[in-house]
C-alpha positions as CSV (number, residue, x, y, z in Angstrom):
1,M,179.1,-29.8,-163.9
2,G,180.5,-32.8,-162.1
3,T,181.9,-36.0,-163.5
4,A,179.0,-38.1,-162.0
5,Q,176.4,-35.9,-163.7
6,V,178.2,-36.1,-167.2
7,S,178.5,-39.8,-166.6
8,L,174.7,-40.0,-166.1
9,I,174.0,-38.0,-169.2
10,G,176.4,-40.3,-171.1
11,A,174.6,-43.3,-169.7
12,V,171.2,-42.0,-170.9
13,M,172.7,-41.4,-174.3
14,L,174.1,-44.8,-174.5
15,L,170.7,-46.3,-173.5
16,G,169.1,-44.2,-176.3
17,L,171.6,-45.5,-178.8
18,A,170.9,-49.1,-177.7
19,G,167.2,-48.4,-177.9
20,V,167.2,-47.2,-181.5
21,P,167.1,-50.7,-183.1
22,A,164.8,-52.1,-180.4
23,P,161.0,-51.7,-181.1
24,G,159.0,-49.6,-178.7
25,V,162.1,-47.9,-177.2
26,P,162.2,-44.2,-177.9
27,G,166.0,-44.1,-178.5
28,T,166.1,-40.9,-180.5
29,L,164.1,-39.2,-177.8
30,L,166.4,-40.4,-175.1
31,V,169.5,-39.1,-177.0
32,W,167.8,-35.8,-177.6
33,G,166.7,-35.6,-173.9
34,A,170.3,-36.3,-172.7
35,V,171.5,-33.4,-174.8
36,L,168.7,-31.1,-173.5
37,W,169.6,-32.1,-170.0
38,W,173.2,-31.3,-170.5
39,A,172.5,-28.0,-172.3
40,T,170.1,-26.8,-169.6
41,L,172.7,-27.4,-166.9
42,E,175.7,-25.9,-168.8
43,H,174.2,-22.7,-170.2
44,T,176.9,-21.9,-172.8
45,S,176.7,-21.0,-176.4
46,L,178.4,-24.3,-177.3
47,T,175.8,-26.4,-175.4
48,W,172.9,-24.5,-177.0
49,G,174.5,-24.9,-180.4
50,V,174.9,-28.6,-180.0
51,L,171.2,-28.8,-178.8
52,A,170.0,-26.8,-181.8
53,G,172.1,-28.9,-184.2
54,A,170.9,-32.1,-182.6
55,T,167.3,-31.0,-182.8
56,G,167.6,-30.2,-186.5
57,L,169.4,-33.3,-187.4
58,L,167.1,-35.7,-185.4
59,A,164.0,-33.9,-186.9
60,I,165.4,-34.4,-190.4
61,A,166.2,-38.1,-189.5
62,Q,162.6,-38.7,-188.3
63,V,161.1,-37.3,-191.5
64,I,163.5,-39.6,-193.5
65,V,162.6,-42.6,-191.2
66,W,158.8,-42.0,-191.8
67,L,159.1,-41.4,-195.6
68,L,161.7,-43.9,-196.6
69,P,160.1,-47.2,-195.7
70,S,156.5,-46.3,-196.7
71,R,157.6,-45.5,-200.3
72,R,159.7,-48.7,-200.6
73,I,157.0,-50.9,-199.0
74,R,154.4,-49.4,-201.4
75,E,156.7,-50.3,-204.3
76,S,156.9,-53.9,-203.0
77,G,153.2,-54.4,-203.2
78,V,152.8,-55.2,-199.4
79,S,149.7,-53.5,-198.1
80,R,149.7,-51.1,-195.1
81,R,147.3,-53.4,-193.3
82,T,149.9,-56.2,-193.5
83,V,152.6,-54.0,-192.1
84,F,150.3,-52.7,-189.2
85,T,149.4,-56.3,-188.4
86,A,153.1,-57.4,-188.5
87,T,154.0,-54.5,-186.2
88,G,151.2,-55.5,-183.7
89,V,152.5,-59.1,-183.7
90,A,156.1,-57.8,-183.3
91,V,155.1,-55.8,-180.2
92,G,153.4,-58.9,-178.7
93,A,156.2,-61.1,-179.6
94,F,158.6,-58.7,-178.0
95,C,156.8,-59.0,-174.7
96,V,157.2,-62.8,-175.0
97,L,160.7,-63.0,-176.2
98,P,162.5,-59.6,-176.0
99,V,164.2,-58.3,-179.2
100,V,164.4,-61.6,-181.1
101,G,160.7,-62.1,-180.8
102,A,159.9,-58.7,-182.4
103,V,162.1,-59.5,-185.4
104,L,160.7,-63.0,-185.8
105,G,157.1,-61.9,-185.2
106,F,157.4,-59.0,-187.8
107,T,159.2,-61.1,-190.4
108,G,157.0,-64.2,-189.9
109,T,153.8,-62.3,-190.1
110,I,154.9,-60.5,-193.4
111,Y,155.9,-63.8,-194.8
112,V,152.8,-65.7,-193.9
113,T,150.5,-62.9,-195.1
114,E,152.3,-62.5,-198.4
115,R,152.4,-66.4,-198.9
116,L,148.6,-66.5,-198.5
117,R,148.1,-63.5,-200.8
118,L,150.6,-64.4,-203.5
119,G,150.4,-68.2,-203.2
120,G,154.1,-69.1,-203.5
121,H,157.2,-69.2,-201.4
122,R,159.5,-67.3,-203.8
123,T,157.2,-64.3,-204.2
124,A,156.4,-64.1,-200.6
125,W,160.0,-64.4,-199.5
126,S,161.0,-61.7,-202.1
127,A,158.3,-59.3,-200.7
128,T,159.5,-60.0,-197.1
129,R,163.0,-59.3,-197.9
130,R,162.1,-56.0,-199.5
131,V,160.1,-55.0,-196.5
132,M,162.9,-55.9,-194.1
133,R,165.4,-54.0,-196.2
134,S,163.3,-50.8,-196.1
135,V,162.6,-51.1,-192.4
136,G,166.3,-51.9,-191.7
137,G,167.3,-48.9,-193.8
138,S,165.2,-46.6,-191.7
139,V,166.7,-48.0,-188.5
140,L,170.2,-47.3,-189.9
141,V,169.4,-43.7,-190.8
142,E,168.0,-43.1,-187.3
143,L,171.1,-44.8,-185.7
144,L,173.5,-42.8,-187.7
145,A,171.7,-39.6,-186.7
146,C,171.9,-40.5,-183.1
147,L,175.5,-41.4,-183.4
148,V,176.4,-38.1,-184.9
149,V,174.6,-36.3,-182.1
150,A,176.3,-38.4,-179.4
151,G,179.7,-37.7,-181.1
152,A,179.0,-33.9,-181.2
153,W,178.0,-34.1,-177.5
154,L,181.1,-36.0,-176.6
155,G,183.3,-33.6,-178.6
156,A,181.7,-30.6,-176.8
157,V,182.2,-32.2,-173.4
158,I,185.8,-32.9,-174.2
159,A,186.4,-29.4,-175.6
160,G,184.5,-28.1,-172.7
């Protein structure tokens, strides 16, 4: 495989890593797709081993990402409807003001909804912080898994 093709695979992987914290971007899928692309071109036991390990690790990370926030959000008392509404507002705000709009839209919607439900600034802000921590924790888990996969890929390319 040539340097240009390895560079393109690396660029897709970097795009995936940058897309993990961005809402609506399938960062994990891009990282996995880059490893799949590389493995199907190289056809060695090392490449297939890296692909199998990446598949397993990213699958486990996705399970954790889906389970972790929902449990913590339930504990905070924020309803699923509020989270879904905030997610919809975040997607719309992302289209108006990329990245920053999504964070502001999500956080603002959670705060306003909880302020109306609970009636006070302190309790609403506390609930908003708990939701943001749990969502941020899941993003960090996903990013860490993608970084481990990217590191394994880079190590395999160098060992190559």
